[in-house]
C-alpha positions as CSV (number, residue, x, y, z in Angstrom):
1,M,0.0,0.0,0.0
2,N,1.6,3.2,-1.2
3,E,-0.5,5.2,1.3
4,I,1.3,3.5,4.2
5,L,4.8,3.8,2.6
6,E,4.7,7.6,2.7
7,H,4.1,7.5,6.5
8,L,7.0,5.2,7.3
9,P,9.5,8.0,8.2
10,R,7.0,9.5,10.7
11,L,6.3,6.0,12.1
12,R,10.0,5.3,12.5
13,R,10.7,8.7,14.2
14,Y,7.9,8.2,16.7
15,A,8.8,4.6,17.4
16,R,12.5,5.5,17.9
17,A,11.5,8.3,20.3
18,L,9.2,5.8,22.2
19,T,11.6,2.9,22.4
20,G,15.0,4.7,22.4
21,D,16.4,1.8,20.4
22,R,16.8,1.6,16.7
23,A,16.2,-2.1,16.4
24,A,13.2,-2.0,18.7
25,A,11.8,0.9,16.8
26,D,12.2,-1.0,13.5
27,D,10.5,-4.0,15.0
28,L,7.6,-1.8,16.2
29,V,7.2,-0.1,12.8
30,Q,7.2,-3.5,11.1
31,D,4.6,-4.8,13.6
32,T,2.5,-1.7,13.0
33,V,2.6,-2.0,9.3
34,E,1.8,-5.7,9.5
35,R,-1.2,-5.0,11.8
36,A,-2.4,-2.2,9.6
37,L,-2.3,-4.3,6.5
38,S,-4.1,-7.2,8.1
39,R,-6.8,-4.9,9.4
40,W,-7.0,-2.6,6.4
41,M,-10.7,-3.0,6.2
42,L,-11.1,-1.3,9.6
43,F,-9.6,2.0,8.2
44,R,-12.3,4.5,7.5
45,R,-11.8,6.2,4.1
46,G,-11.7,9.9,4.5
47,S,-10.1,9.8,8.0
48,H,-6.4,10.6,8.7
49,L,-4.3,7.6,7.8
50,D,-1.3,8.9,9.8
51,A,-3.5,9.2,13.0
52,W,-4.9,5.7,12.4
53,L,-1.3,4.3,12.0
54,M,-0.1,6.1,15.1
55,T,-3.1,4.6,17.0
56,V,-2.2,1.1,15.8
57,M,1.4,1.8,16.9
58,H,0.4,3.1,20.3
59,N,-1.8,0.1,21.0
60,L,1.0,-2.3,19.9
61,Y,3.5,-0.5,22.1
62,M,1.3,-0.5,25.1
63,S,0.7,-4.2,24.7
64,Q,4.4,-4.8,24.4
65,M,5.0,-2.7,27.6
66,R,2.4,-4.7,29.5
67,R,3.9,-8.0,28.4
68,A,7.4,-6.8,29.4
69,A,6.1,-5.7,32.8
70,A,4.5,-9.1,33.3
71,R,7.8,-10.8,32.4
72,G,9.7,-8.5,34.8
73,A,11.7,-6.9,32.0
74,M,14.1,-4.0,32.7
75,P,12.3,-0.7,33.2
76,L,12.6,1.8,30.4
77,Q,14.5,4.4,32.4
78,D,17.3,1.8,33.0
79,L,18.0,1.4,29.3
80,D,20.8,3.3,27.6
81,F,19.7,5.5,24.8
82,E,21.9,6.3,21.8
83,P,21.4,9.4,19.6
84,A,19.2,9.0,16.5
85,A,21.9,10.8,14.5
86,P,25.6,11.3,15.2
87,A,26.4,14.7,16.8
88,S,29.5,16.3,18.0
89,G,30.6,18.5,20.9
90,E,28.1,20.3,23.0
91,S,25.1,19.4,20.7
92,A,25.8,15.7,21.4
93,L,25.7,16.4,25.1
94,D,22.5,18.3,24.8
95,L,20.9,15.5,22.7
96,R,22.0,12.9,25.3
97,D,20.6,15.0,28.1
98,L,17.3,15.4,26.3
99,E,17.0,11.7,25.5
100,R,17.7,10.8,29.1
101,A,15.2,13.4,30.4
102,L,12.6,12.1,28.0
103,A,13.2,8.6,29.2
104,L,12.5,9.7,32.8
105,L,9.1,11.1,31.9
106,P,6.1,8.8,32.6
107,L,5.0,6.9,29.4
108,E,1.7,8.8,29.2
109,Q,3.5,12.2,29.4
110,R,6.3,11.1,27.0
111,E,4.0,9.8,24.3
112,T,1.8,12.9,24.5
113,L,4.7,15.2,24.3
114,L,6.2,13.3,21.3
115,L,2.9,13.2,19.4
116,V,2.2,17.0,19.8
117,S,5.8,18.4,19.7
118,L,7.7,16.0,17.5
119,E,4.9,14.6,15.2
120,E,2.9,17.9,15.3
121,F,-0.5,16.2,15.8
122,S,-3.3,18.5,17.0
123,Y,-4.6,18.0,20.5
124,E,-7.7,16.4,19.0
125,Q,-5.7,14.0,16.9
126,T,-3.4,13.1,19.8
127,A,-6.5,12.4,22.0
128,A,-7.9,10.1,19.3
129,I,-4.6,8.2,19.0
130,L,-4.2,7.8,22.7
131,G,-7.9,7.2,23.4
132,V,-8.2,9.9,26.0
133,P,-10.1,13.2,26.2
134,V,-8.6,16.4,24.8
135,G,-8.3,17.9,28.3
136,T,-6.2,14.9,29.4
137,V,-3.9,15.6,26.5
138,M,-3.6,19.2,27.5
139,S,-2.8,18.4,31.1
140,R,-0.4,15.6,30.3
141,L,1.4,17.9,27.9
142,A,1.7,20.7,30.4
143,R,3.0,18.3,33.1
144,A,5.5,16.7,30.6
145,R,6.8,20.1,29.5
146,A,7.2,21.3,33.1
147,R,8.9,18.1,34.2
148,L,11.2,18.0,31.1
149,R,12.3,21.6,31.9
150,A,13.0,20.7,35.5
151,L,15.0,17.6,34.4
152,L,17.0,19.6,31.9
153,R,17.8,22.1,34.7
154,G,19.1,19.2,36.8
155,E,16.3,19.2,39.3
156,P,15.4,15.8,40.8
157,A,13.0,13.5,38.8
158,Q,10.2,13.6,41.3
159,G,6.5,14.3,40.7
160,P,4.7,17.4,42.0
161,A,3.9,17.5,45.7
162,L,0.3,16.4,46.4
163,K,-2.0,18.3,48.7
164,V,-4.0,16.5,51.2
165,V,-7.6,17.5,50.8
166,K,-10.0,17.0,53.7
């Protein structure tokens, strides 16, 4: 399907950002394309193919994460991330810092940030891909940006303090 082929670079970029590993990203893209082709009849003509493919990828990735958690696999933040493209000097350090900070974000925040900021999906499209309300996308995005800024400033990777409400 030529329609799917034109979306492969975007799928690879998002998969790489999610997994942090080139081989795992390639496997995720392959699984996504295979699933999309086997369920092509479920795609509604006139809707956004890229959003549908991202939804398929999101669902596959979440299933893989659940299976890995059930097996007791290594947590994502313990994995070493390598840059997507070779860089030199200070830019390489900045890229490494950004990748590590992204890896420390909770999955829900990371995938929302990546879909909106990297893949440039609208809030509505992101909500449809993730299967959550638009307000949830907005709050996840705000928390992800705030936490990412804090992590890049070198502040501890802890969540916001919770108030006790009586």
